[in-house]
C-alpha positions in Angstrom: 0.0 0.0 0.0 2.7 2.5 -0.9 1.8 5.8 -2.5 2.0 5.6 -6.3 1.0 1.9 -6.5 -2.8 2.6 -6.1 -4.8 3.1 -9.2 -8.5 3.7 -9.2 -10.6 0.9 -10.7 -7.6 -1.1 -11.9 -5.4 -3.7 -10.2 -2.3 -2.4 -8.5 0.7 -4.6 -7.9 -0.6 -7.9 -6.5 -4.1 -7.7 -8.0 -5.8 -5.5 -5.3 -8.0 -3.0 -7.0 -8.5 0.5 -5.4 -12.1 1.6 -5.4 -13.7 5.0 -4.6 -17.1 6.3 -3.7 -17.7 6.7 -7.4 -16.5 3.2 -8.5 -17.8 1.2 -5.6 -21.1 0.2 -7.2 -19.5 -1.0 -10.5 -16.4 -2.6 -9.0 -18.0 -4.2 -5.9 -21.8 -4.4 -6.0 -22.0 -5.4 -9.7 -19.1 -7.9 -9.6 -19.8 -11.4 -10.8 -17.7 -13.0 -8.1 -17.5 -12.5 -4.3 -15.5 -9.3 -3.4 -13.4 -8.8 -0.3 -13.3 -5.1 0.5 -10.6 -3.7 2.8 -11.6 -0.4 4.3 -8.2 1.1 4.9 -6.3 4.3 5.7 -2.8 5.5 5.0 -2.2 6.1 8.7 -3.3 2.6 9.8 -0.3 0.3 10.8 -2.4 -2.9 10.8 -3.7 -2.0 7.3 -0.1 -1.9 6.1 0.6 -5.2 7.7 -2.4 -6.7 5.9 -1.5 -5.4 2.5 0.9 -8.2 1.5 -1.6 -10.8 2.7 -4.3 -9.3 0.6 -2.0 -9.1 -2.4 -1.2 -12.8 -2.1 -4.9 -13.7 -1.8 -5.8 -11.5 -4.8 -3.2 -13.3 -6.9 -3.9 -16.8 -5.8 -7.7 -16.6 -5.7 -8.3 -14.3 -8.7 -10.4 -17.0 -10.4 -13.0 -16.9 -7.7 -12.5 -13.7 -5.5 -11.9 -10.1 -6.2 -10.0 -8.1 -3.6 -10.4 -4.3 -3.4 -9.3 -1.6 -1.0 -11.2 1.7 -0.2 -9.4 4.6 1.5 -11.9 5.6 4.3 -10.5 9.2 4.5 -10.9 9.9 0.8 -14.3 8.0 0.4 -16.6 9.0 3.3 -19.9 8.1 1.6 -19.2 4.4 1.2 -17.5 4.3 4.6 -20.6 5.8 6.3 -23.0 3.7 4.3 -21.6 0.5 5.6 -21.0 1.8 9.2 -17.2 1.3 9.1 -15.6 2.8 12.2 -12.4 0.9 12.6 -9.5 0.0 10.3 -8.9 -2.3 8.7 -12.4 -3.5 8.3 -12.8 -6.5 5.9 -16.2 -6.9 4.3 -17.2 -9.6 1.9 -19.9 -8.8 -0.7 -21.7 -11.3 -3.0 -24.4 -10.3 -5.4 -24.3 -6.7 -4.2 -24.9 -7.6 -0.6 -22.5 -7.6 2.4 -22.2 -11.1 3.8 -19.8 -10.6 6.6 -17.6 -8.0 8.3 -14.5 -8.4 10.5 -12.1 -5.9 12.0 -8.4 -6.2 12.3 -5.4 -7.7 10.6 -5.0 -11.5 10.5 -2.7 -14.0 9.0 -3.3 -15.3 5.5 -4.3 -18.8 6.7 -6.9 -17.5 9.2 -8.3 -15.1 6.6 -8.7 -17.9 4.0 -10.4 -20.1 6.6 -12.8 -17.3 7.3 -13.5 -16.9 3.6 -13.9 -20.6 2.8 -17.7 -20.7 3.0 -18.2 -17.7 0.7 -15.9 -18.7 -2.1 
């Protein structure tokens, strides 16, 4: 999650897509696969710890899961709409609906276990 590697609506290094208030509906709600959204912030140390984990998952699970990030400071409408108060918040969407939400960084294995039933 270093500055300069984020691009709106396209995959940054590792396959994680950066979304905004303007692109959230098309990139997340209209996606044809489950979407893991990380609500993140540049000032959030646990978010930075989670970045390589999400990049690995995005690469390895690209055939059945889309991974995106949304900067909460730059995108207050979406953040407020889903009641996000802590970072990182991970939310899984399928068919335009949020299925589950968790807060905090976690190891890759644990995150994959938590995602197993939605993939």
